[in-house]
C-alpha positions as CSV (number, residue, x, y, z in Angstrom):
1,M,-226.0,135.1,131.6
2,S,-227.1,137.7,134.1
3,S,-225.5,141.1,134.4
4,V,-224.1,140.1,137.8
5,S,-222.5,137.0,136.2
6,W,-220.8,139.1,133.5
7,A,-219.5,141.6,136.0
8,S,-218.0,138.9,138.1
9,V,-216.3,137.3,135.0
10,R,-214.9,140.7,134.1
11,V,-213.5,141.1,137.6
12,V,-211.8,137.7,137.5
13,T,-210.4,138.2,134.0
14,A,-209.0,141.7,134.8
15,A,-207.4,140.5,138.1
16,T,-205.8,137.4,136.4
17,V,-204.4,139.5,133.5
18,C,-202.9,142.0,135.9
19,A,-201.3,139.3,138.0
20,A,-199.9,137.7,134.9
21,G,-198.4,141.0,133.9
22,L,-196.8,141.5,137.2
23,W,-195.2,138.1,137.5
24,A,-194.3,137.6,133.9
25,V,-192.2,140.8,133.7
26,P,-188.6,139.7,134.2
27,G,-187.4,140.9,137.6
28,P,-183.8,142.1,138.2
29,A,-181.6,139.0,137.8
30,A,-178.6,138.4,139.9
31,A,-175.6,140.2,138.6
32,A,-174.1,138.2,135.8
33,D,-170.4,137.2,135.9
34,G,-168.0,139.6,134.2
35,P,-165.2,138.2,132.1
36,N,-163.2,137.3,135.2
37,G,-165.9,136.2,137.6
38,I,-168.5,138.1,139.7
39,D,-165.8,140.1,141.4
40,D,-165.0,141.7,138.0
41,L,-165.9,145.3,138.8
42,R,-164.7,147.0,135.6
43,P,-167.0,149.7,134.2
44,G,-169.6,148.1,132.1
45,A,-168.6,144.5,132.9
46,H,-172.1,143.7,134.1
47,A,-174.0,145.9,131.5
48,A,-176.0,144.4,128.8
49,E,-173.9,146.1,126.2
50,P,-170.4,146.8,127.6
51,P,-168.7,150.0,126.4
52,A,-166.1,149.5,123.7
53,H,-163.2,150.1,126.2
54,A,-164.3,147.2,128.4
55,A,-161.9,144.3,127.7
56,G,-163.4,140.8,127.1
57,P,-161.6,137.6,128.1
58,A,-159.6,137.3,124.9
59,D,-158.5,141.0,125.1
60,A,-157.5,140.6,128.8
61,E,-155.4,137.5,128.0
62,N,-153.7,139.1,125.0
63,R,-152.5,142.0,127.2
64,L,-150.0,139.6,128.7
65,D,-148.4,139.2,125.3
66,R,-147.8,142.9,125.0
67,R,-144.6,144.8,125.7
68,G,-144.3,147.2,128.6
69,V,-146.4,147.8,131.7
70,Q,-150.0,146.4,131.4
71,F,-152.6,148.1,133.6
72,L,-156.2,149.2,133.0
73,P,-156.7,152.6,134.6
74,R,-159.7,153.3,136.7
75,P,-160.5,156.5,138.6
76,D,-160.8,154.7,142.0
77,V,-157.7,152.4,141.5
78,P,-154.2,153.7,142.1
79,E,-151.6,153.1,139.4
80,P,-149.0,150.5,140.1
81,P,-145.7,151.7,141.5
82,E,-142.7,152.3,139.2
83,V,-140.3,149.4,139.6
84,T,-137.1,148.6,137.8
85,A,-137.5,144.8,137.4
86,L,-137.3,143.8,133.7
87,S,-140.3,141.6,134.2
88,W,-143.0,141.4,136.9
89,M,-146.5,140.3,137.6
90,V,-149.1,140.7,140.3
91,T,-151.9,138.1,140.6
92,D,-154.9,137.7,142.9
93,M,-154.8,134.0,143.7
94,A,-158.5,133.5,144.5
95,S,-159.7,134.7,141.1
96,G,-156.5,134.3,139.1
97,K,-156.8,137.9,137.9
98,V,-153.5,139.5,136.9
99,L,-153.9,143.0,138.2
100,A,-150.8,144.5,136.5
101,A,-147.8,143.2,134.7
102,R,-144.7,144.0,132.7
103,D,-143.2,141.8,129.9
104,V,-144.4,138.6,131.6
105,H,-143.3,136.3,128.8
106,R,-139.8,137.8,128.4
107,P,-137.4,134.9,128.6
108,L,-134.9,135.5,131.4
109,P,-132.6,133.3,133.6
110,P,-134.6,132.4,136.7
111,A,-131.7,131.6,139.2
112,S,-133.0,129.6,142.2
113,T,-136.6,130.5,141.7
114,L,-136.5,127.5,139.3
115,K,-136.3,125.4,142.5
116,T,-140.0,125.9,142.8
117,L,-140.5,123.9,139.6
118,F,-138.1,121.3,141.0
119,A,-140.2,121.1,144.1
120,V,-143.5,120.9,142.3
121,T,-142.0,118.0,140.2
122,V,-140.2,116.0,142.9
123,L,-141.7,116.8,146.3
124,P,-144.8,114.6,145.9
125,K,-142.7,111.5,145.0
126,F,-141.3,110.8,148.5
127,S,-142.6,110.6,152.0
128,Q,-141.4,113.3,154.2
129,G,-140.4,110.8,156.9
130,E,-138.3,108.6,154.6
131,V,-134.7,108.5,155.6
132,H,-131.8,108.8,153.0
133,T,-128.1,108.6,153.8
134,V,-126.2,111.1,151.7
135,S,-123.5,109.6,149.5
136,L,-120.5,111.0,147.7
137,A,-122.4,110.4,144.4
138,D,-125.3,112.6,145.7
139,L,-122.9,115.5,146.2
140,A,-121.0,115.1,142.9
141,G,-121.4,117.7,140.1
142,I,-122.3,120.7,142.2
143,E,-121.1,123.8,140.5
144,A,-118.6,126.0,142.2
145,G,-120.2,129.0,143.8
146,S,-123.5,127.2,144.4
147,S,-125.3,127.9,147.6
148,L,-125.2,124.9,150.0
149,A,-127.4,123.6,152.9
150,G,-124.3,121.9,154.5
151,L,-125.3,118.3,154.0
152,K,-122.6,115.8,155.2
153,E,-121.6,112.6,153.4
154,D,-122.6,109.3,155.0
155,M,-125.1,111.1,157.3
156,P,-128.8,110.1,157.3
157,Y,-131.4,112.7,156.7
158,R,-135.1,112.6,156.5
159,V,-136.6,113.8,153.2
160,A,-138.2,116.7,155.1
161,D,-134.7,117.8,156.1
162,L,-133.6,117.8,152.5
163,W,-136.5,120.0,151.5
164,R,-135.7,122.4,154.3
165,G,-132.2,122.6,152.8
166,V,-133.8,123.4,149.4
167,F,-136.3,126.0,150.6
168,L,-134.4,127.7,153.4
169,S,-130.8,127.5,152.3
170,S,-131.4,127.2,148.5
171,G,-128.9,124.4,148.8
172,S,-127.8,122.8,145.6
173,D,-126.4,119.9,147.7
174,A,-130.0,119.1,148.8
175,V,-131.3,119.5,145.2
176,H,-128.6,117.1,143.9
177,T,-129.4,114.6,146.7
178,L,-133.1,114.6,145.9
179,A,-132.5,114.5,142.2
180,G,-130.4,111.4,142.8
181,M,-133.3,109.8,144.6
182,N,-135.5,110.7,141.7
183,G,-133.4,108.8,139.2
184,G,-130.6,111.2,138.5
185,W,-129.8,114.7,137.3
186,G,-130.7,114.2,133.7
187,K,-134.0,112.4,134.4
188,T,-135.0,115.1,136.9
189,I,-134.3,117.9,134.3
190,D,-136.5,116.0,131.9
191,D,-139.2,115.6,134.5
192,M,-139.1,119.3,135.3
193,Q,-139.5,120.2,131.6
194,E,-142.5,117.9,131.4
195,T,-144.0,119.4,134.5
196,A,-143.5,122.9,133.0
197,R,-145.2,121.8,129.8
198,R,-148.1,120.2,131.7
199,L,-148.7,123.4,133.7
200,G,-148.6,125.6,130.5
201,A,-145.2,127.2,131.2
202,R,-144.2,127.6,127.6
203,D,-141.3,130.1,128.3
204,T,-139.3,127.7,130.5
205,R,-136.3,125.8,129.3
206,V,-134.6,123.7,132.0
207,A,-130.9,122.9,131.8
208,S,-130.0,122.8,135.5
209,A,-132.4,121.5,138.2
210,D,-131.1,123.9,140.8
211,G,-131.4,127.0,138.7
212,F,-127.6,127.6,138.3
213,D,-126.7,129.7,135.3
214,T,-126.5,127.3,132.3
215,P,-126.6,128.2,128.6
216,G,-130.1,128.1,127.2
217,Q,-131.9,128.0,130.6
218,V,-134.7,130.6,130.8
219,S,-138.1,131.1,132.4
220,S,-140.4,134.1,132.7
221,A,-142.4,136.0,135.3
222,Y,-145.6,134.3,134.0
223,D,-144.1,130.8,134.3
224,L,-142.7,131.5,137.7
225,S,-146.2,132.6,138.8
226,L,-147.5,129.2,137.5
227,F,-144.9,127.4,139.6
228,G,-145.6,129.4,142.7
229,Q,-149.4,128.9,142.3
230,A,-149.0,125.1,141.7
231,G,-146.6,124.8,144.7
232,L,-148.9,126.5,147.1
233,T,-151.6,124.0,146.5
234,N,-149.3,121.4,148.1
235,R,-149.4,121.5,151.9
236,D,-145.7,120.5,152.3
237,F,-144.6,123.0,149.7
238,A,-146.5,125.8,151.5
239,H,-145.0,124.7,154.8
240,F,-141.4,124.7,153.7
241,A,-141.8,128.0,151.7
242,A,-143.1,129.7,154.9
243,T,-140.5,128.3,157.3
244,K,-138.1,130.9,158.6
245,R,-135.6,128.8,160.6
246,A,-135.0,125.2,161.3
247,E,-132.5,122.7,162.7
248,L,-130.7,120.5,160.1
249,P,-131.3,117.8,160.7
250,Q,-134.6,118.5,162.5
251,D,-134.1,115.6,165.0
252,G,-131.0,117.4,166.3
253,G,-127.8,115.6,167.4
254,P,-124.1,116.7,167.7
255,D,-123.9,117.7,164.0
256,A,-127.1,119.6,163.9
257,F,-127.1,123.4,163.2
258,T,-129.6,126.1,162.5
259,I,-130.4,127.3,159.0
260,Q,-132.4,130.5,158.2
261,N,-134.4,131.2,155.1
262,T,-132.5,133.4,152.6
263,N,-135.8,135.2,151.7
264,R,-135.1,138.5,153.4
265,L,-138.7,139.7,153.0
266,L,-139.9,136.7,155.0
267,V,-137.4,136.7,157.9
268,G,-136.3,140.4,157.9
269,S,-132.6,140.6,157.5
270,H,-129.8,142.6,155.8
271,G,-131.8,145.8,156.2
272,V,-135.1,144.4,154.9
273,R,-138.1,144.6,157.1
274,P,-140.3,141.4,157.1
275,Y,-143.4,141.8,155.1
276,D,-146.6,141.5,157.2
277,G,-148.6,138.4,155.9
278,L,-145.8,137.0,153.7
279,I,-146.1,133.2,153.2
280,G,-143.1,132.6,151.1
281,V,-142.2,131.5,148.3
282,K,-138.6,131.6,146.9
283,N,-135.8,134.0,146.1
284,G,-132.8,133.6,143.8
285,Y,-129.7,135.2,142.6
286,T,-126.9,134.6,140.1
287,T,-124.5,137.0,138.4
288,H,-126.2,136.4,135.0
289,A,-129.8,136.4,136.3
290,G,-129.5,139.1,138.9
291,N,-132.1,138.9,141.7
292,T,-135.3,137.0,141.1
293,L,-138.2,136.5,143.5
294,I,-141.6,134.8,143.9
295,A,-143.5,136.2,146.8
296,A,-146.9,135.4,148.2
297,A,-148.7,137.2,151.0
298,R,-152.1,136.9,152.6
299,R,-154.1,139.7,154.2
300,D,-157.8,139.9,155.2
301,G,-158.5,136.7,153.4
302,R,-156.9,137.7,150.1
303,T,-153.7,136.1,148.8
304,L,-151.5,137.9,146.2
305,L,-148.7,136.4,144.3
306,V,-145.9,138.6,142.9
307,T,-143.0,137.6,140.7
308,L,-140.0,139.8,139.8
309,M,-137.0,139.2,137.6
310,N,-133.8,141.2,137.5
311,P,-134.4,144.7,139.0
312,Q,-132.1,147.3,137.4
313,S,-131.8,149.8,140.2
314,G,-128.6,148.3,141.5
315,G,-129.7,148.2,145.1
316,R,-128.8,145.1,147.0
317,N,-132.3,144.8,148.4
318,A,-134.1,146.1,145.3
319,V,-136.0,142.9,144.5
320,Y,-137.4,142.8,148.0
321,E,-138.4,146.5,148.2
322,E,-139.9,146.4,144.8
323,A,-141.9,143.3,145.8
324,R,-143.1,145.1,148.9
325,A,-144.3,148.0,146.8
326,L,-146.1,145.8,144.4
327,L,-147.8,143.8,147.2
328,D,-148.9,147.0,149.0
329,W,-150.3,148.3,145.7
330,G,-152.0,144.9,145.0
331,F,-153.8,144.8,148.3
332,A,-155.0,148.3,147.8
333,A,-156.0,147.9,144.2
334,A,-157.3,144.3,144.1
335,P,-160.9,144.9,145.3
336,R,-161.7,147.0,142.2
337,A,-158.8,146.6,139.8
338,A,-159.5,145.4,136.2
339,A,-157.7,142.3,135.0
340,V,-155.1,142.4,132.3
341,G,-155.0,138.6,132.1
342,V,-156.0,135.5,133.9
343,L,-153.8,132.8,135.5
344,P,-155.3,129.4,134.8
345,A,-156.7,127.5,137.8
346,M,-155.0,124.2,138.7
347,E,-156.8,121.0,139.5
348,P,-155.3,117.5,140.1
349,D,-155.8,115.0,137.3
350,E,-158.3,112.3,138.3
351,R,-156.0,109.5,137.2
352,T,-152.5,110.6,138.1
353,G,-153.2,113.3,140.7
354,E,-150.8,115.7,138.8
355,L,-151.8,119.3,138.6
356,R,-153.1,120.5,135.3
357,P,-154.6,123.9,134.2
358,V,-158.4,123.8,134.1
359,A,-158.7,126.5,131.5
360,H,-156.8,129.6,130.4
361,G,-159.6,131.9,131.3
362,P,-162.1,132.6,134.1
363,R,-162.0,130.3,137.1
364,P,-164.9,128.3,138.4
365,V,-167.2,130.2,140.7
366,P,-165.9,129.7,144.3
367,L,-168.1,127.7,146.7
368,H,-169.4,130.8,148.5
369,K,-170.6,132.3,145.3
370,A,-172.2,129.2,143.9
371,G,-175.5,130.3,145.5
372,I,-175.5,133.4,143.4
373,A,-174.9,131.5,140.2
374,G,-177.7,129.1,141.2
375,Q,-180.1,131.9,141.7
376,T,-179.2,133.3,138.3
377,D,-179.7,130.0,136.6
378,G,-182.9,129.2,138.4
379,A,-184.6,132.6,138.1
380,P,-186.8,131.9,135.0
381,F,-188.2,128.7,136.5
382,T,-188.8,130.4,139.8
383,R,-190.5,133.4,138.2
384,Y,-192.9,131.3,136.2
385,W,-193.7,129.1,139.2
386,W,-194.7,132.2,141.1
387,F,-196.8,133.4,138.2
388,L,-198.7,130.1,138.1
389,S,-199.2,130.2,141.8
390,A,-200.4,133.8,141.7
391,A,-202.7,133.1,138.8
392,G,-204.2,130.1,140.7
393,A,-204.7,132.2,143.8
394,V,-206.4,135.0,141.8
395,G,-208.6,132.4,140.1
396,I,-209.8,131.0,143.4
397,I,-210.5,134.5,144.7
398,G,-212.5,135.3,141.6
399,V,-214.6,132.1,141.8
400,A,-215.3,132.9,145.4
401,G,-216.3,136.4,144.4
402,L,-218.6,135.1,141.7
403,G,-220.3,132.8,144.1
404,T,-220.8,135.5,146.6
405,A,-222.3,137.8,143.9
406,L,-224.7,135.2,142.7
407,W,-225.8,134.4,146.3
408,R,-226.5,138.1,147.0
409,R,-228.5,138.3,143.8
410,R,-230.7,135.4,144.8
411,R,-231.3,136.9,148.2
412,L,-232.2,140.3,146.7
413,A,-234.5,138.6,144.3
414,R,-236.3,136.7,147.0
415,A,-236.6,140.0,149.0
416,G,-238.1,141.7,145.9
417,G,-235.2,144.1,145.6
418,G,-233.2,145.1,142.5
419,E,-229.5,144.6,141.6
420,S,-227.1,146.3,144.0
421,D,-224.7,148.9,142.6
422,E,-222.2,147.4,145.2
423,S,-222.3,143.9,143.7
424,G,-218.7,144.0,142.3
425,S,-217.3,147.0,144.0
426,G,-214.7,145.2,146.1
427,A,-212.8,143.8,143.2
428,E,-213.4,146.6,140.7
429,S,-212.2,149.3,143.2
430,G,-208.9,147.6,143.7
431,S,-209.4,146.7,147.4
432,G,-209.2,142.9,147.0
433,P,-206.1,140.7,147.2
434,G,-205.8,140.6,143.4
435,S,-206.0,144.3,142.9
436,V,-203.7,146.2,140.5
């Protein structure tokens, strides 16, 4: 082979190898998910070898089993406020990340916050427009001292009216009426216990469907968070939980009257300012349980869920003011706070439609983040496709260069001239498309 041919071959080979080196070197992949999703911004969560102090999924979940306040300090995240509730929990609903917590599995009487479990269990069973006439049997067995919606015997109510009585007035008369429609008090308690089991609420023991103090009845801040989360996936539940005032019955009439939600943080009453962005959910109080509260609020596209049980400060509004403090902290801390646990996501069962936990761990990537996950999964294929395309392009250019060099040699030979020192200078000097 002529010297010109060998020079051209060397040019093509060098260019192809350089291109292969450029395209085969792994580029920066999309940020991998941390233990709690791609919003997990803990130090080292995205590093190849996280530092020893970075908690993995198992460690994060185990923190919820520990005693005392659980919070992972970071320089740019404020510490949670000091509150006196015996048990509390702050959860970012989109990711399921528990931002901070205290004794979340401590069994405590739940008072009327247990009505959230009652609603999750019974609310889907009846059409909101169905009419039921309240009977004497419906109102039998209500414990003395129970809160009442004010239902009247022999008066027809729509099911939606009964649920307003449950959510706004925390009415045991409404709970008893709906339980009667569900097959009775005992059956409803059994149904609630089964719902708790299905949702993964292992700390809950149901003895009274309305949350009235009953021996052996307990729940926990963790379980109440599960009930609040499950309830808010139901449109009717979310609507009733956020309703401040209503007429009972809603259709009016001579016997109608106004009821107001007893959640002071929602409506603003008894010296409590309403919380901006609050969307419910349920408050409770009994002598034995003290004050209990499940509160959800939404700001700037972020929804937080806070549960508190039995504040010890003695203030009549302590549960609301402590919830306010935790919500304020949560909105400030959520963008960069580390997770101390994960609340399992809920999805309806394909056969029954009943909510079930998907997994006790990281949630599925939300729709708007699916593109990032897709890019991460498809990166190797894309990288090699571009390598093959680049190699092919370089090969074509090299062949064209070789042809050009041979053509020039033949012309020089015909003209009687010698080999040009410029024959391969374009590629060798790095000025061509395939240069390195």
